Each structure stands twice: as structure tokens, then as C-alpha cells.
C-alpha positions in Angstrom: -38.9 -125.1 24.2 -39.5 -127.7 22.0 -40.5 -130.4 24.0 -38.3 -132.7 22.4 -35.1 -130.5 23.2 -36.1 -130.3 26.7 -36.4 -133.8 26.6 -33.4 -134.3 25.8 -31.7 -131.5 28.5 -33.2 -133.2 31.2 -31.8 -136.9 30.0 -28.7 -135.2 29.7 -28.7 -133.9 33.4 -30.2 -137.1 35.1 -26.7 -139.1 33.3 -24.3 -136.1 34.5 -26.0 -136.5 37.8 -25.5 -140.5 38.0 -22.4 -140.0 36.8 -21.1 -137.9 39.6 -22.9 -139.8 42.0 -21.2 -143.4 41.0 -21.7 -146.3 43.7 -20.4 -149.7 43.6 -21.3 -152.0 46.2 -18.9 -155.1 47.2 -20.4 -158.1 48.9 -18.9 -161.6 49.5 -22.2 -163.0 49.2 -22.9 -161.9 45.5 -26.0 -159.6 46.5 -23.6 -156.7 45.3 -22.0 -155.5 42.4 -19.1 -157.5 42.6 -17.9 -159.7 45.2 -14.4 -158.7 45.4 -12.8 -155.1 46.0 -10.2 -155.2 43.2 -13.0 -155.9 40.8 -14.8 -152.7 42.1 -11.5 -150.7 41.7 -11.1 -151.9 38.0 -14.6 -150.6 37.3 -13.7 -147.2 38.3 -13.7 -145.1 35.4 -9.9 -144.0 34.2 -8.8 -140.4 35.0 -12.5 -139.3 36.2 -12.5 -136.4 38.1 -15.9 -137.1 39.9 -16.3 -139.4 43.0 -16.7 -142.9 42.5 -18.2 -144.4 46.1 -17.1 -148.2 46.8 -19.4 -149.5 49.7 -17.8 -152.6 51.2 -20.6 -154.7 52.8 -18.7 -157.3 56.0 -16.3 -159.5 55.4 -13.2 -160.7 55.2 -11.7 -160.0 52.0 -8.3 -161.7 51.2 -7.2 -159.6 48.4 -4.1 -158.1 47.3 -5.3 -154.6 46.3 -3.7 -151.9 43.6 -5.6 -149.1 43.4 -3.7 -147.6 40.0 -2.9 -143.7 39.3 -5.8 -143.9 36.8 -8.5 -144.2 39.2 -9.3 -141.0 40.9 -11.4 -139.4 44.3 -12.2 -143.2 44.8 -14.3 -143.4 48.4 -14.1 -146.8 50.2 -17.2 -147.2 53.0 -16.9 -150.2 55.0 -20.3 -151.4 56.5 -18.6 -151.7 60.2 -15.0 -150.8 60.7 -14.5 -154.1 63.2 -15.9 -156.5 60.0 -15.4 -155.0 57.2 -11.6 -156.1 56.9 -9.1 -155.8 53.5 -6.4 -158.1 54.3 -3.6 -160.2 53.0 -0.5 -161.9 54.4 2.4 -160.9 52.1 6.0 -160.3 54.1 9.7 -158.5 53.0 11.4 -161.8 52.9 9.2 -163.6 50.8 10.3 -164.9 47.3 8.5 -163.7 43.7 8.5 -165.8 41.0 12.0 -165.2 40.1 13.1 -166.3 43.7 13.8 -162.6 44.9 12.8 -161.0 48.0 9.6 -159.3 47.3 11.0 -156.5 49.8 9.0 -154.0 52.0 7.5 -152.2 49.5 6.3 -155.2 47.6 4.6 -157.1 50.8 1.6 -154.2 51.1 -1.6 -155.7 51.2 -3.0 -152.6 49.5 -1.4 -150.4 47.1 -2.6 -146.7 47.0 -1.5 -144.6 43.7 -4.6 -142.7 42.8 -5.1 -139.5 44.2 -7.9 -138.2 46.1 -8.6 -141.5 47.9 -10.5 -141.5 50.9 -11.8 -144.9 53.3 -14.5 -144.7 56.0 -14.8 -147.9 58.7 -12.4 -149.8 57.1 -9.9 -152.1 58.7 -6.7 -152.6 56.6 -4.3 -155.6 57.6 -1.2 -157.4 56.8 -1.9 -161.0 58.9 1.7 -162.4 58.1 2.6 -161.9 61.4 5.8 -160.9 63.4 7.8 -162.0 60.2 9.6 -158.3 59.5 8.7 -156.1 57.1 5.4 -156.5 56.6 2.9 -153.5 55.2 -0.8 -153.2 55.4 -1.1 -150.3 53.2 1.4 -148.0 50.9 -0.1 -144.7 50.3 1.7 -142.8 47.2 -1.5 -140.7 46.1 -1.6 -137.0 47.1 -4.6 -136.5 49.0 -5.5 -139.5 50.8 -7.9 -139.2 53.8 -8.8 -142.2 56.3 -11.5 -141.7 58.9 -12.2 -144.0 61.5 -10.5 -146.7 60.1 -7.8 -149.6 61.7 -4.6 -150.6 60.2 -3.3 -153.6 61.8 0.2 -155.5 61.8 3.6 -156.1 63.2 6.7 -154.1 61.6 5.8 -151.1 59.3 2.6 -151.1 59.2 2.0 -148.2 57.4 3.9 -147.1 54.8 3.1 -143.0 53.7 5.0 -143.8 51.0 4.8 -140.6 48.4 7.1 -137.7 48.3 5.0 -135.1 48.0 1.7 -136.9 49.3 -0.5 -135.2 51.8 -2.7 -137.5 54.1 -5.1 -137.2 57.0 -5.8 -139.8 59.7 -8.7 -138.8 61.8 -10.1 -141.6 64.7 -7.9 -144.0 63.1 -6.1 -146.7 65.5 -3.2 -148.0 64.2 -0.9 -150.8 65.8 2.6 -152.6 65.3 6.0 -152.8 66.7 9.0 -151.8 64.6 8.9 -148.2 62.7 4.9 -149.4 62.0 4.3 -145.7 60.8 7.0 -144.9 58.2 7.6 -142.9 54.8 8.1 -139.6 53.3 4.8 -138.4 53.2 3.0 -135.3 54.9 0.6 -136.4 56.9 -1.7 -135.3 59.8 -3.0 -137.7 63.2 -6.1 -136.3 64.5 -7.3 -138.1 67.4 -6.0 -141.2 66.6 -4.7 -144.2 69.1 -1.2 -145.4 68.1 -0.8 -148.9 69.6 2.7 -150.1 70.3 3.1 -153.9 70.7 6.1 -155.9 71.9 8.9 -152.9 71.8 10.1 -150.9 69.0 9.5 -147.1 67.5 6.2 -145.7 66.7 7.6 -143.6 63.8 10.3 -143.7 60.9 9.6 -140.7 58.8 12.1 -139.7 55.6 10.6 -136.1 55.2 12.3 -135.0 52.1 14.7 -131.9 52.8 13.2 -128.5 52.6 9.9 -129.8 53.5 7.3 -127.9 55.9 5.8 -130.7 57.7 6.3 -134.2 57.8 4.4 -136.1 60.5 2.1 -133.9 63.1 0.3 -135.8 65.9 -2.4 -134.0 67.7 -5.0 -135.2 70.4 -3.5 -138.8 70.0 -2.8 -141.6 72.3 0.6 -143.3 72.4 -0.1 -146.3 74.1 0.0 -150.5 74.0 0.9 -153.4 75.3 4.6 -153.4 75.4 6.9 -152.9 78.9 7.3 -150.0 79.8 10.3 -147.6 78.1 10.3 -149.8 75.6 9.3 -147.5 72.5 10.8 -144.5 71.0 8.3 -141.7 69.4 10.6 -142.1 66.6 13.8 -142.5 64.8 14.9 -140.9 61.2 14.6 -143.2 58.1 16.3 -140.2 56.5 18.4 -137.3 57.9 15.7 -134.7 57.3 13.0 -136.5 59.4 10.3 -134.3 61.0 7.8 -135.3 63.6 5.7 -133.2 65.5 3.6 -134.4 68.9 1.0 -132.0 70.4 -1.7 -132.5 72.9 -1.3 -135.9 73.1 -1.2 -138.6 75.8 2.1 -140.5 76.1 1.7 -143.7 77.9 4.4 -145.4 80.0 5.5 -147.3 77.4 7.3 -144.3 75.9 11.0 -144.4 76.7 11.9 -141.2 79.0 14.2 -140.5 75.9 11.7 -139.8 73.5 13.5 -140.1 70.7 16.4 -142.2 68.8 19.2 -140.8 66.3 19.0 -144.4 64.5 22.7 -144.7 65.6 24.0 -141.8 63.7 25.1 -138.7 65.6 25.0 -136.8 62.6 21.1 -137.2 62.2 20.7 -135.1 65.3 21.8 -132.0 63.3 19.1 -132.2 60.6 16.1 -133.7 61.8 13.6 -131.9 63.6 11.6 -133.8 66.5 9.4 -131.6 68.7 6.7 -132.2 71.2 4.2 -129.5 72.9 1.5 -129.9 75.6 1.6 -133.6 75.9 0.2 -135.4 79.3 0.8 -138.6 80.4 3.2 -140.7 82.3 5.8 -140.2 79.6 5.3 -136.7 78.7 7.7 -135.0 80.9 10.7 -133.4 78.6 13.4 -133.3 81.4 15.1 -137.0 80.6 14.1 -136.2 76.5 17.5 -136.5 74.6 19.1 -133.1 74.1 18.3 -132.2 70.5 14.4 -132.8 70.8 12.6 -129.4 70.5 9.6 -127.7 71.8 7.3 -125.6 69.9 5.6 -122.3 71.5 2.4 -121.7 72.1 2.2 -119.4 69.2 3.7 -121.8 67.1 0.9 -124.2 67.9 -1.9 -122.2 67.3 -0.4 -121.3 64.0 -0.8 -125.0 63.1 -4.1 -125.1 61.0 -5.0 -128.2 59.0 -4.6 -126.3 55.3 -1.5 -125.0 56.9 -0.1 -128.1 57.8 -1.2 -130.2 54.4 0.0 -127.7 51.9 -3.4 -125.8 51.8 -5.4 -128.9 51.4 -8.6 -129.4 53.7 -9.4 -132.9 54.0 -12.6 -132.3 55.6 -14.4 -129.8 53.2 
């Protein structure tokens, strides 16, 4: 083979390999490629099918972030989950430049529109405090994965926004007050801590009609510093909300009734709220609302990751 031609092939292979393993470093002290997270996002090649890893060093990054739909397969890795913090302080009643409320969606600290996003060892925060709806992260894109992350806020902390979006959370910590995990996505929460503050509702699913699964929590801990009996497992933001909690710890802050119909008895005929094999002070179902469900052992065994998430396995 011609040596010049062989060199060109090797050079091309190196370039392709480099493109497939692109890594960007963000550091507030200027030692990385960029000093802000949004600059790193902007540097991701549009419509790129390969993974771009953004390594974020320790620091508090106060930025209102947006991952556009064109930025696909972006992977955030934090240096440390407790000290790599992405935060902002907008809230729903805050006014925009025209004097109108920015609303719940507009309050988000981080908007994720691109498909294939993943994050590890990151804290996502809305730091505005108990001022009404104030979203830390809003996820619209499909196949979003979060491993060992924290979501900090009060009302409406985590907005699983996208209809048709599939989302996976493993070993995550999610805290809040009213409806602090809410939205239309199908989301699996694996071995997560769901931490209730003050009083409220852990979930407010808006699962679209005909969707196989809404929220599934397995091997999670529902706990917090709220008074005993002050938290409901969920209430339906939309009439066809679906939530299943299985093999999880339900602490004393959980109300013995378990679930709430959001002041509309008609919701009881359309929602699907179910439990299976839970434990803890509030796991007993004797005093649950009459319309709450339980699933069988056979049904529980059939619930694999790929079954719940419509054929997607986020661990591969």
C-alpha cells in the first residue's frame, strides 16, 4: 500500500476517534476550556450523533442554562456532587422585561431540550427559596439520564416536562415541598431519596392518556423533615396521571391516605396510583384511599427498565 495513502487513513481515523470522544472542561478559575457552563454547551457541535462530555470542576455556577434541541448526546460530569453546583434564582411570579410573570416553565434554572442528555455528580438548584413555583431543571428531550445527582428547591423542583420523554434517575436526591416532581414524562426513579420539606405532595404527574407508564419509583426512600402525615405521595396534575411506588421506604411524613384527587372526584376514575411491597412507618395500605391500587408479584417482576422506558436501557 502507498505509504502516503496509509498515513491519510491513519490521520482520518485519529480525527474521527477524537470527534467521537470529544471532551470539554469547565472551570471557574480559568484552567479549563471555558469558565461558564453555557459557553461549553454552545461549543457542542449541532446535530452531532456522538457523545460530547463536559467535565465541570468544583464551583458554584450561577447561570440560567439552556441546552438546545440541536445539542444532542451531551454528557455532564461533575467533579463532586456536593460542590459542583449549577444554580439560578428565578421564580414563577418574577416579571420579564414586559412586566409579565415568567411563569413556572420560565422559572427553570436549566432547560434541557436536546435528546440523549446525561449527568453525573452534579447538583441542580433553584435557590430562590419558598416563593412559589421555582423549577431547578426542566427536561423536554428524550432519553435523559441522571446518576448520583441532587435536585434542590421548594415548590416544583423537578419538571419532567416532555410528552413522550423518557427519563432515568439513579442514586439521586430530590427535595421540595408542593408537587416537587411533576410533568408528563415517563420517568423511572431507582434507589433515590425523595425528601419532603414543610408539607405538600411528592408528585404531580400529568401522564398523557394512553401512556403505559408515568412515574415508577423503586427501591427509593420517601422521607424528609416535614411533620408526620404532612405529605401525600401524589395528586394528579392531569386526569390520567400514573404513579407506581414499589419496594420503597415510606417514612412517617407520608399521610396515611397516601394519595389526593386534587379536589376532583372524577379524577379517581381515570388516574392510576399503585403501590407494591413497600416498607416503613407509612407503608400500610389499610387506611389508603379506596381508589388506590396494588399490583401483583407477577406484575412487579415484569417491570424491567426497558419495559418501563419503552425499549430504552439507560444503563447500556
